[in-house]
KOLSE-978376 format. One record per residue (C-alpha): x, y, z; residue in three letters. Coordinates in Angstrom, 2 decimals. Layout:
BEGIN
px|py|pz|res
X|Y|Z|Ala
...
This chain:
BEGIN
px|py|pz|res
-16.20|-61.60|85.86|Met
-12.47|-60.78|85.93|Pro
-10.22|-62.77|88.45|Ala
-9.69|-61.18|91.75|Gly
-11.18|-60.73|95.23|Pro
-14.32|-58.87|94.54|Leu
-17.21|-59.45|96.99|Ser
-19.91|-62.28|96.15|Lys
-22.70|-59.44|96.33|Ile
-21.02|-57.17|93.71|Met
-20.31|-60.29|91.50|Lys
-24.15|-61.07|91.89|Lys
-25.61|-57.63|91.18|Lys
-23.17|-56.54|88.29|Ile
-23.57|-59.98|86.58|Ile
-27.35|-59.87|86.84|Ala
-27.34|-56.16|85.71|Ala
-25.00|-57.13|82.67|Cys
-27.31|-59.95|81.72|Phe
-30.30|-57.41|81.11|Ile
-28.32|-55.84|78.36|Leu
-26.31|-58.87|76.97|Thr
-28.69|-59.46|74.09|Ser
-29.75|-55.81|73.60|Val
-26.32|-54.45|73.51|Ala
-25.57|-56.81|70.39|Leu
-28.05|-54.91|68.23|Leu
-25.94|-54.90|65.21|Thr
-24.54|-58.62|65.35|Ile
-22.43|-59.72|62.49|Asn
-24.45|-62.28|60.40|Arg
-22.36|-65.21|59.23|Val
-24.58|-66.31|56.01|Ala
-24.61|-70.07|54.84|Ala
-24.06|-69.55|51.21|Gln
-23.98|-71.79|47.99|Lys
-22.50|-75.07|48.75|Ala
-19.78|-74.39|45.69|Ala
-16.00|-73.84|46.04|Pro
-14.79|-70.31|45.99|Phe
-11.48|-68.69|45.71|Ser
-10.12|-66.57|48.61|Val
-7.09|-64.58|48.80|Thr
-5.44|-63.16|52.14|His
-8.67|-63.89|54.03|Lys
-8.33|-64.57|57.80|Ile
-10.56|-65.11|60.76|Val
-9.48|-63.93|64.41|Lys
-10.73|-66.15|66.98|Val
-11.75|-64.62|70.34|Tyr
-12.58|-66.70|73.32|Leu
-14.15|-66.08|76.74|Thr
-14.32|-69.36|79.04|Ala
-15.36|-69.74|82.57|Asp
-12.64|-70.74|85.17|His
-9.85|-69.38|82.84|Thr
-8.13|-66.33|82.23|Asn
-9.61|-65.89|78.83|Asp
-11.99|-62.84|78.69|Arg
-12.48|-61.88|74.90|Leu
-8.94|-63.37|74.31|Thr
-7.59|-63.79|70.97|Gln
-6.50|-67.29|70.87|Thr
-5.66|-68.19|67.17|Glu
-5.81|-66.89|63.61|Thr
-7.39|-69.08|61.08|Leu
-6.96|-68.62|57.28|His
-9.30|-69.21|54.58|Phe
-8.16|-71.97|51.78|Thr
-9.69|-73.40|48.76|Asp
-11.54|-76.52|49.28|Lys
-13.31|-78.70|46.77|Pro
-16.81|-79.85|47.13|Gln
-17.10|-82.06|50.62|Pro
-18.32|-85.38|50.63|Val
-21.96|-85.94|51.58|Glu
-21.17|-86.90|55.28|Thr
-19.07|-84.14|55.94|Glu
-20.74|-81.59|58.25|Val
-19.81|-78.04|56.54|Ala
-20.80|-74.30|56.93|Val
-19.98|-72.46|53.83|Phe
-19.00|-68.69|54.56|Val
-18.48|-66.22|51.71|Asp
-16.06|-63.55|53.15|Pro
-17.18|-61.20|50.39|Ser
-20.62|-61.01|52.06|Lys
-20.83|-58.53|54.88|Thr
-23.80|-57.49|56.71|Phe
-24.18|-55.32|60.00|Gln
-21.10|-54.16|61.86|Thr
-20.53|-54.79|65.53|Met
-21.46|-51.54|67.37|Leu
-19.71|-52.77|70.77|Gly
-20.19|-55.01|73.88|Ile
-20.97|-53.70|77.28|Gly
-23.06|-53.91|80.35|Gly
-26.07|-52.32|82.21|Ala
-25.02|-49.44|84.27|Leu
-28.14|-49.45|86.78|Thr
-28.66|-48.16|90.21|Asp
-28.00|-51.63|91.64|Ala
-24.52|-51.53|89.86|Ser
-23.69|-47.97|91.02|Ala
-24.68|-48.52|94.67|Glu
-22.81|-51.80|94.91|Thr
-19.79|-50.18|93.25|Phe
-19.70|-47.46|95.97|Tyr
-19.82|-49.89|98.55|Lys
-16.43|-51.33|97.50|Leu
-13.07|-49.92|98.72|Pro
-11.32|-47.46|96.53|Lys
-8.85|-50.17|95.20|Asp
-11.58|-52.52|94.11|Lys
-13.29|-49.70|92.61|Gln
-10.50|-49.21|90.36|Gln
-9.93|-53.13|89.85|Glu
-13.50|-53.29|88.58|Phe
-13.31|-50.15|86.19|Leu
-9.86|-51.50|84.81|Thr
-11.21|-55.09|84.14|Ala
-14.40|-53.99|82.44|Tyr
-13.48|-50.67|80.76|Tyr
-9.75|-50.48|80.26|Asp
-9.08|-51.54|76.37|Lys
-5.38|-52.52|77.20|Asn
-5.56|-54.21|80.65|Lys
-9.29|-55.19|80.85|Gly
-12.05|-56.40|78.32|Ile
-12.61|-52.80|77.04|Gly
-16.43|-52.39|77.31|Tyr
-17.64|-49.79|74.76|Thr
-21.24|-50.02|75.39|Leu
-23.78|-49.44|78.24|Gly
-27.30|-49.19|78.89|Arg
-28.86|-47.18|81.87|Thr
-32.43|-46.92|83.23|Asn
-34.89|-44.01|82.84|Ile
-36.25|-43.59|86.47|Gln
-36.28|-46.83|88.76|Ser
-36.01|-50.29|87.48|Cys
-35.81|-53.66|88.91|Asp
-32.33|-52.96|89.55|Phe
-33.04|-49.95|91.87|Ser
-32.97|-50.23|95.65|Ser
-36.39|-48.48|95.62|Ala
-38.75|-46.99|93.25|Ser
-38.61|-43.34|92.37|Tyr
-39.90|-40.96|89.76|Ser
-38.08|-37.68|88.28|Tyr
-41.23|-35.73|88.66|Val
-44.06|-35.09|91.16|Lys
-47.39|-36.64|91.17|Asp
-49.82|-35.38|88.64|Asn
-47.24|-33.05|87.00|Asp
-48.08|-33.55|83.51|Ala
-46.08|-30.35|82.37|Ser
-42.91|-32.07|83.87|Leu
-41.85|-28.63|85.43|Arg
-40.54|-30.69|88.63|Ser
-38.35|-32.90|86.40|Phe
-35.20|-33.43|88.36|Asp
-32.56|-36.11|88.23|Ile
-31.10|-35.47|91.59|Ser
-31.45|-38.96|92.55|His
-29.15|-40.19|90.13|Asp
-26.49|-37.76|90.99|Lys
-25.64|-39.44|94.27|Lys
-24.57|-42.85|92.67|Tyr
-25.49|-43.58|89.23|Arg
-24.26|-40.61|87.53|Ile
-20.86|-40.48|88.96|Pro
-20.63|-44.29|88.36|Phe
-21.41|-43.90|84.50|Ile
-18.76|-41.06|84.43|Lys
-16.21|-43.22|86.05|Ala
-17.02|-45.83|83.65|Ala
-16.63|-43.40|80.65|Met
-13.29|-42.16|82.02|Ala
-12.02|-45.73|82.31|Ala
-13.11|-46.48|78.77|Ala
-10.88|-43.60|77.53|Gly
-13.56|-40.68|77.80|Gly
-16.34|-42.10|75.61|Lys
-19.00|-44.82|76.25|Leu
-22.06|-45.47|73.74|Thr
-24.84|-45.03|76.10|Leu
-28.59|-45.82|75.70|Phe
-31.29|-45.60|78.01|Ala
-34.56|-47.44|78.60|Ser
-37.72|-46.83|80.99|Pro
-39.24|-49.58|82.86|Trp
-42.31|-47.55|83.48|Ser
-43.75|-44.11|83.41|Pro
-44.78|-42.60|86.74|Pro
-47.66|-44.62|88.35|Gly
-50.19|-41.73|87.86|Trp
-49.73|-41.73|84.18|Met
-50.62|-45.55|84.11|Lys
-53.94|-47.26|84.11|Thr
-53.28|-49.17|87.11|Asn
-52.15|-46.10|89.02|Asn
-49.05|-47.99|89.94|Asp
-45.25|-47.83|88.65|Val
-45.40|-51.61|89.29|Leu
-47.49|-54.62|88.11|His
-47.71|-53.75|84.50|Gly
-50.43|-51.46|83.47|Gly
-50.57|-49.29|80.28|Lys
-49.80|-45.64|79.57|Leu
-52.89|-43.55|79.63|Lys
-53.75|-42.00|76.37|Pro
-54.01|-38.51|77.92|Glu
-50.36|-38.71|78.91|Phe
-48.98|-40.07|75.59|Asp
-47.35|-36.44|74.81|Gln
-46.28|-35.90|78.41|Ser
-44.44|-39.24|78.50|Trp
-42.65|-38.54|74.99|Ala
-41.70|-35.17|76.63|Asn
-40.12|-37.24|79.46|Phe
-37.53|-38.99|77.31|Tyr
-36.40|-35.53|76.02|Val
-36.12|-34.20|79.42|Lys
-34.06|-37.32|80.49|Phe
-31.69|-36.99|77.46|Ile
-31.09|-33.28|78.01|Asn
-30.58|-33.69|81.77|Ala
-28.09|-36.54|81.41|Tyr
-26.32|-34.33|78.55|Gln
-25.99|-31.46|80.96|Lys
-24.54|-33.58|83.50|Ala
-21.84|-34.64|81.13|Gly
-23.21|-37.94|79.96|Ile
-24.39|-38.20|76.31|Pro
-27.15|-40.56|75.35|Ile
-26.59|-42.14|72.01|Trp
-29.79|-43.79|71.85|Gly
-33.04|-45.21|73.69|Leu
-35.59|-47.91|73.73|Ser
-39.36|-47.41|74.01|Val
-39.88|-49.53|76.89|Gln
-38.07|-52.53|78.69|Asn
-40.12|-55.79|78.23|Glu
-43.45|-54.33|77.03|Pro
-45.45|-57.57|77.23|Met
-44.21|-58.24|80.65|Ala
-46.55|-57.70|83.85|Thr
-43.87|-57.93|86.57|Gln
-43.92|-57.25|90.33|Thr
-41.49|-54.60|89.55|Trp
-41.59|-51.56|87.34|Glu
-43.24|-52.67|84.02|Ser
-45.53|-51.08|81.41|Cys
-47.53|-52.95|78.75|Leu
-47.51|-52.14|74.96|Tyr
-49.18|-54.18|72.23|Thr
-47.41|-53.94|68.76|Ala
-50.05|-51.59|67.72|Glu
-49.81|-49.47|70.80|Glu
-45.94|-49.15|70.52|Glu
-46.20|-48.40|66.87|Arg
-48.64|-45.58|67.38|Asp
-46.72|-44.34|70.23|Phe
-43.44|-43.94|68.27|Val
-45.38|-42.90|65.00|Lys
-47.49|-40.27|66.75|Asn
-45.72|-38.96|69.81|Phe
-42.07|-40.13|70.45|Leu
-40.63|-40.06|67.11|Gly
-42.10|-36.57|66.14|Pro
-41.20|-35.18|69.74|Thr
-37.64|-36.42|69.47|Leu
-37.39|-34.87|65.92|Thr
-38.87|-31.53|67.10|Lys
-36.19|-31.24|70.02|Ser
-33.47|-31.59|67.66|Gly
-32.99|-35.43|68.70|Met
-33.55|-36.91|65.20|Ala
-30.20|-38.50|65.51|Gly
-30.84|-40.51|68.53|Lys
-31.08|-44.03|67.70|Lys
-34.63|-45.18|68.49|Leu
-34.99|-49.09|69.44|Ile
-38.25|-50.76|69.55|Val
-39.20|-54.14|71.22|Trp
-36.49|-54.44|73.92|Asp
-37.84|-57.98|74.91|His
-37.49|-61.81|74.13|Asn
-36.68|-62.79|70.79|Arg
-39.61|-65.47|70.23|Asp
-42.29|-62.45|69.42|Leu
-39.69|-60.23|67.74|Met
-41.06|-60.97|64.00|Tyr
-44.62|-60.19|65.02|Gln
-43.50|-56.90|66.77|Arg
-40.89|-55.82|64.12|Ala
-43.42|-56.66|61.28|Ser
-46.26|-54.62|62.82|Thr
-43.87|-51.51|63.56|Ile
-41.57|-51.40|60.50|Leu
-44.29|-52.13|58.01|Glu
-45.97|-48.80|58.85|Asp
-43.51|-46.32|56.93|Pro
-44.71|-43.39|59.14|Gln
-43.52|-45.37|62.20|Ala
-40.43|-47.02|60.67|Ala
-38.96|-43.77|59.75|Lys
-38.15|-42.99|63.56|Tyr
-37.03|-46.60|64.29|Val
-33.35|-47.36|64.09|Trp
-33.52|-51.00|65.16|Gly
-35.17|-53.88|67.07|Val
-33.75|-54.87|70.39|Gly
-34.25|-58.24|71.70|Tyr
-33.00|-60.26|74.90|His
């Protein structure tokens, strides 16, 4: 958190909300490869070092610049990591935080000057840490003050779809963050649960699965959300299929096996996004803990018909 007299409640909720995103937001991490242990010649190669440290004023602060130099074979007892700067992989898309209902509602409880202090500290690229990435929830999540849905019960056609709930706090909050970031924020969205009546447990909470008869309705739901937010002035860059699809929680949650997520993407969500002109939206699978990521990624990405719709694999 930036220095300043922000309230304790605000700190707890904003930090907690940001933790949801931390790992997922780094979907395109630069990988440093440990290469062959042989000397190599480097010309004009530098590394900029950035530091973030608790109880200091360092918040992604550039602290020094290091220069690569030629070095002979190290001795056996010397600990070394060999980096070949000519080898590059993914680029860093951005760093950001979760823009949830809890964040928004807490934000609007602050005095105006504290709201501006917060926005500057997080989103101003010159006076703050310059967040460029954000994540928000589709319908309610564990960072909402109450459970809610965008559609009425049993409306499989989604004719009642309405995001009025979000227009009170969350949409103005996201737009304020976008403005503070210079008018643009790379934003992706994730559902914590379909409406309860679409699920096997008839409950938006406590896990449960999406009923097969609502596969298409739920796929259409993502499109409705993206279009509604676009109309409200908030472009959605990408989306994940499901937040934590293996976790039965006391809050909003929904379960998918790897095969179920694969088939939903392959047969419903991917084709629906494409038919709706949203093939360019970045679709992220898994969105859960890293320990089972390989199994999930293998199951989905080894199926070419599913993999063609998938942009990346998110993990926490």
